[in-house]
N, C-alpha and C positions, 0 to 999 in steps of 0.2 A: 365528575368522572373524566379522565383523559383517555381519549380514543386514539392518540397519536401512535403511530407504529413504532416498535422496537427495532433498533438496529444494532448490528455487530460489526466490529471492524476488522477487515483483513489488513495484515501489514503492521506496522508501517513498511514501506518499500521504497528504494531508491527509484527516481522517475523512470530509468530504463526498465525495470522491472515491473513497475506500475503499468506501464504501456502494454506488457505481455498479459499481465492479470486482467486488464480492462478488455482486451481483444477476446480473451476467454469468456468473460462475463457477458460481453455483447453477443458473441455467438451462440451462447446458451440461453439469451433473452432473460438474463437476470438484471433486474434494475439496480442501480448503485448511485452512490454520490461520492466525491472525492473531497478529502480534507488534507490541506497542505500544512506542513510544519517546516519553517525555515529558521527555526531557533539556533541549529548548529551553525549557521553562517555568522551568528554574533559573537562566537568563541574568540576572545581576544588573542589567542595563540594560534588561530587558524593560519594566519599569514606565515607564520614560522614553519607550521607542518607543510604548507604549500611550497615555500622555499626549499625545504629539505626533501621534497617530493615524497611526502609521507602519505599522501591521499587521506586528508582529514574527512570527517564526516560531513556530509551535505544535506540538502533538503530532502524530506521524506514525505510520501503521499500515503495516507490512510484510506483505504476504500471501504466504504460503509455499504452493508447490504441489509435487507430486511430480516429480521430475526428468523421468519419462516423459510427464507431462501439461503440462510448462513451455512447450514451444514452441506448443502449441495454445492454452494459456491467454494466452500473450503475444499471439499473433495476434488472438485474440478481443477482448482488451482494446484493442488498437491500433485494430482496425476498428469496435468498437461504443462504446468509451467516449471513446478520443482519436482520432476519425478525422482523417486529413490530407488536405485537399482538394486 
C-alpha cells in the first residue's frame, strides 16, 4: 500500500507570477514544492521571436500542494494573486 501524499499542481506560471503565488502560500502556511519546466527555451524558432520582439514563451514553474490543501490554496491564489473584478 502506498501512503505517499497526493499532490495537485497550481500553474504553470511564469517565474514573476510564481513568486507572488509562493508568497501567498507561505503567508497562509501551506506547504508546497516547485517544479520547473524550461522546455520552451529549446524552441528552435525562439531566437527569431526574440529578434522581432514577439515575447516568446519562457520558463514555467508549477507549484505542487498537497491534495488536502489544494482547494484552499487555489482559492487564495485566485482571490489574492489573480482577482477577478
